[in-house]
C-alpha positions in Angstrom: -21.0 91.9 187.3 -21.4 88.2 188.1 -19.5 85.7 185.9 -21.3 82.6 184.6 -19.8 79.4 186.0 -20.1 75.9 184.7 -21.1 73.0 186.9 -17.4 72.3 187.7 -16.6 75.8 188.7 -15.1 76.9 185.4 -16.3 79.7 183.1 -19.6 78.8 181.4 -19.4 78.2 177.7 -21.2 80.9 175.7 -24.5 79.6 174.2 -24.3 78.4 170.7 -25.5 81.0 168.2 -29.1 80.5 167.0 -29.6 80.0 163.3 -31.5 83.1 162.1 -34.9 82.5 160.7 -35.1 82.5 156.9 -38.0 81.6 154.6 -37.9 78.0 153.5 -36.5 77.5 150.0 -36.6 74.6 147.6 -33.4 73.2 149.0 -34.7 72.6 152.5 -36.9 69.7 151.4 -34.2 68.2 149.2 -31.3 68.6 151.6 -33.4 66.8 154.2 -32.9 63.7 152.1 -29.1 63.8 152.6 -26.9 62.6 155.4 -25.0 65.0 157.7 -21.4 65.8 157.2 -21.4 67.8 154.0 -18.7 70.5 153.4 -20.6 72.1 150.6 -24.3 72.4 149.8 -26.0 74.1 146.8 -29.5 74.4 145.5 -31.1 75.5 142.3 -34.8 76.3 142.0 -35.3 75.7 138.3 -39.1 76.1 138.4 -38.7 79.6 140.1 -36.2 80.6 137.4 -38.3 79.3 134.5 -41.4 81.2 135.8 -39.5 84.6 135.7 -40.6 86.7 132.8 -37.1 88.1 132.2 -34.8 85.1 132.5 -37.3 82.2 132.3 -37.0 81.6 128.5 -33.2 81.7 128.6 -33.1 79.3 131.6 -35.5 76.9 129.9 -33.6 77.0 126.7 -30.3 76.2 128.4 -31.6 73.6 130.9 -34.2 71.9 128.7 -31.9 71.5 125.8 -33.0 74.1 123.2 -29.7 75.9 123.4 -26.2 74.4 124.0 -23.8 77.3 124.0 -20.2 76.7 123.3 -17.6 77.2 126.0 -19.4 75.3 128.8 -17.2 73.4 131.2 -16.5 69.8 130.5 -19.4 67.6 131.5 -21.8 70.6 131.7 -23.9 69.4 128.7 -24.3 65.9 130.2 -25.3 67.4 133.6 -27.8 69.7 131.8 -29.4 66.7 130.1 -29.9 65.1 133.6 -31.8 68.2 134.7 -34.0 68.5 131.6 -37.5 69.2 132.8 -36.5 69.1 136.5 -38.1 71.5 139.0 -35.3 71.7 141.5 -31.9 70.3 142.3 -29.7 70.2 145.4 -26.2 69.0 145.8 -24.0 68.0 148.8 -20.3 67.4 148.7 -18.5 65.4 151.4 -14.8 65.3 152.3 -14.0 67.9 149.7 -10.3 67.9 148.6 -9.5 64.4 149.9 -9.2 61.1 148.1 -12.5 60.1 149.7 -14.4 63.0 148.3 -18.0 62.2 147.2 -21.1 64.0 146.0 -24.8 63.4 146.1 -27.2 65.2 143.9 -31.0 65.2 144.6 -33.5 66.2 141.9 -37.2 66.8 142.0 -39.0 66.1 138.7 -37.5 65.5 135.3 -36.7 62.0 134.0 -35.1 59.8 136.5 -32.0 57.9 135.1 -31.9 54.2 135.5 -28.9 54.4 137.9 -30.6 56.9 140.2 -32.1 56.1 143.6 -35.9 56.7 143.7 -36.7 58.5 147.0 -40.4 59.0 146.5 -42.6 62.1 145.8 -40.9 62.5 142.3 -37.5 62.9 144.0 -34.4 60.9 142.9 -30.7 61.0 143.7 -27.4 60.3 142.1 -24.8 59.2 144.6 -21.2 58.5 144.3 -20.0 55.0 145.1 -20.2 54.3 148.8 -22.9 56.9 149.5 -26.0 54.9 148.6 -26.6 53.4 152.1 -26.1 56.8 153.7 -28.6 58.5 151.4 -31.2 55.8 152.0 -30.7 56.0 155.7 -30.8 59.8 156.0 -34.6 59.9 156.5 -34.1 58.2 159.9 -30.8 59.7 161.0 -28.8 62.9 161.1 -29.3 65.1 158.1 -27.5 67.9 156.4 -30.0 70.4 157.8 -29.2 69.2 161.4 -25.7 70.6 161.0 -25.9 73.9 163.0 -22.5 75.2 161.8 -23.4 74.7 158.1 -26.9 76.1 158.7 -25.4 79.3 160.1 -23.2 79.7 157.0 -26.1 78.9 154.7 -28.3 81.5 156.3 -25.7 84.3 156.4 -26.2 85.8 152.9 -30.0 85.4 152.6 -31.8 88.7 153.5 -34.2 88.3 156.4 -37.1 89.6 154.3 -36.5 87.4 151.3 -39.4 85.1 150.5 -37.3 82.5 148.6 -34.2 81.9 146.5 -33.3 80.8 143.0 -29.8 79.8 144.0 -28.2 79.2 147.4 -24.6 77.9 148.1 -22.8 77.3 151.4 -19.3 75.9 152.0 -16.9 75.6 154.9 -13.3 75.3 154.0 -10.3 73.8 155.7 -6.9 75.3 155.2 -6.2 73.5 151.9 -9.7 74.4 150.6 -9.3 78.1 151.6 -5.9 78.2 149.9 -7.3 76.6 146.7 -10.1 79.2 146.6 -7.6 82.1 147.0 -5.4 80.6 144.3 -8.4 80.1 141.9 -9.4 83.8 142.4 -5.8 85.0 142.0 -6.0 86.8 145.3 -4.3 86.4 148.7 -7.5 85.5 150.5 -8.1 82.5 152.7 -11.9 82.4 153.4 -13.0 80.1 156.2 -16.4 79.8 154.7 -18.3 81.0 151.6 -22.1 81.4 151.0 -24.2 83.0 148.4 -27.9 83.8 147.8 -29.4 84.8 144.4 -33.0 85.6 143.5 -34.7 87.3 140.6 -37.9 89.2 140.3 -38.0 92.2 138.0 -34.4 92.8 139.0 -31.7 90.3 140.1 -30.0 90.4 143.5 -26.9 88.5 144.5 -25.4 88.5 148.1 -22.1 86.8 148.7 -20.7 86.2 152.2 -17.1 85.5 152.9 -15.8 84.6 156.4 -12.3 85.5 157.2 -11.8 88.0 154.3 -11.0 91.7 154.8 -13.1 94.4 153.1 -10.0 95.4 151.1 -9.6 91.9 149.7 -13.3 91.7 148.9 -13.1 95.0 147.1 -10.2 93.8 145.0 -12.1 90.6 144.1 -15.2 92.7 143.2 -13.1 94.9 140.9 -11.5 91.9 139.3 -14.8 90.3 138.6 -16.2 93.5 137.1 -13.3 93.7 134.7 -13.7 90.1 133.3 -14.4 90.0 129.6 -17.6 87.8 129.8 -19.0 90.1 132.5 -18.3 93.2 130.4 -19.7 91.5 127.3 -23.1 91.1 129.0 -23.0 94.7 130.1 -22.8 93.8 133.8 -19.5 95.3 134.6 -20.9 98.6 136.1 -23.4 96.7 138.3 -20.7 94.4 139.7 -18.3 97.4 140.2 -21.0 99.1 142.3 -21.5 96.1 144.6 -22.0 97.2 148.2 -19.4 95.7 150.6 -20.0 95.6 154.3 -18.1 94.0 157.2 -19.3 92.4 160.4 -17.7 90.0 162.9 -14.8 89.0 160.8 -16.8 88.4 157.6 -17.7 90.6 154.6 -20.9 90.7 152.6 -21.0 91.9 149.0 -24.4 92.8 147.5 -25.0 93.2 143.7 -28.3 94.4 142.3 -28.9 94.3 138.5 -31.8 96.5 137.6 -34.6 95.4 135.2 -33.4 97.1 132.1 -29.8 96.0 132.5 -30.9 92.5 133.3 -33.1 92.3 130.2 -30.2 93.6 128.0 -27.8 91.1 129.6 -30.3 88.2 128.9 -30.7 89.3 125.3 -27.0 89.5 124.8 -26.5 86.1 126.3 -29.2 84.6 124.0 -27.7 86.2 120.9 -24.2 84.8 121.8 -25.6 81.4 122.6 -27.6 81.1 119.4 -24.9 82.5 117.1 -23.5 79.9 114.7 -20.1 78.5 115.7 
């Protein structure tokens, strides 16, 4: 069998892997407004979630301000106010875990704050100090979506046949970031990258992809999540515990499917807890 040789007589480099085709999601257009170099990207299709007959009312109540449940993380209420009436949001984080860390959030729709950058077509951005020029120059330069390595991570958990997504997240981690994730989860895992895809129709499906994590570690994480009190309180413990875990090329994928009746019960329980007097 002939060996491929480079122009200088050395072994030829293997071709870079092609990014698998996935249906366009709301984040594609928004992330195209952001400069290359992000370590983490996330997107949320609020219009898609609001339109869902099972979860739509709960999402609208939470995001648009009718419900402000107790126990949200610090700053969550203020963040929710920024997204009131918005159709979609995407976020990119740069230099994560360093003193120079910065974040840019791009929103379509809603009420643009006075400090936000107007990007046209009802799109606006909130950028940390020092990122304004990069955001404004992204239209004519390298963009987040031009980053092949991050695009491969982002595509990994999304099923090839999916026609969209309500939520997508992708992150690549350096050694410190991987250690921090393992510590936060209380497990001895050091993922090199993490990605997730979520969508909802009559049921809800979540796919989580972890690079550099063994099936045993992923199973332990699944079981830990299934046993969490908030998960059990919503009646989702059995669905999480039954998550399918598969391994391929040094990565694991966990798939959770919450059926229509269980999903409807979970939403009703969440609404009852959120609307209960303090």
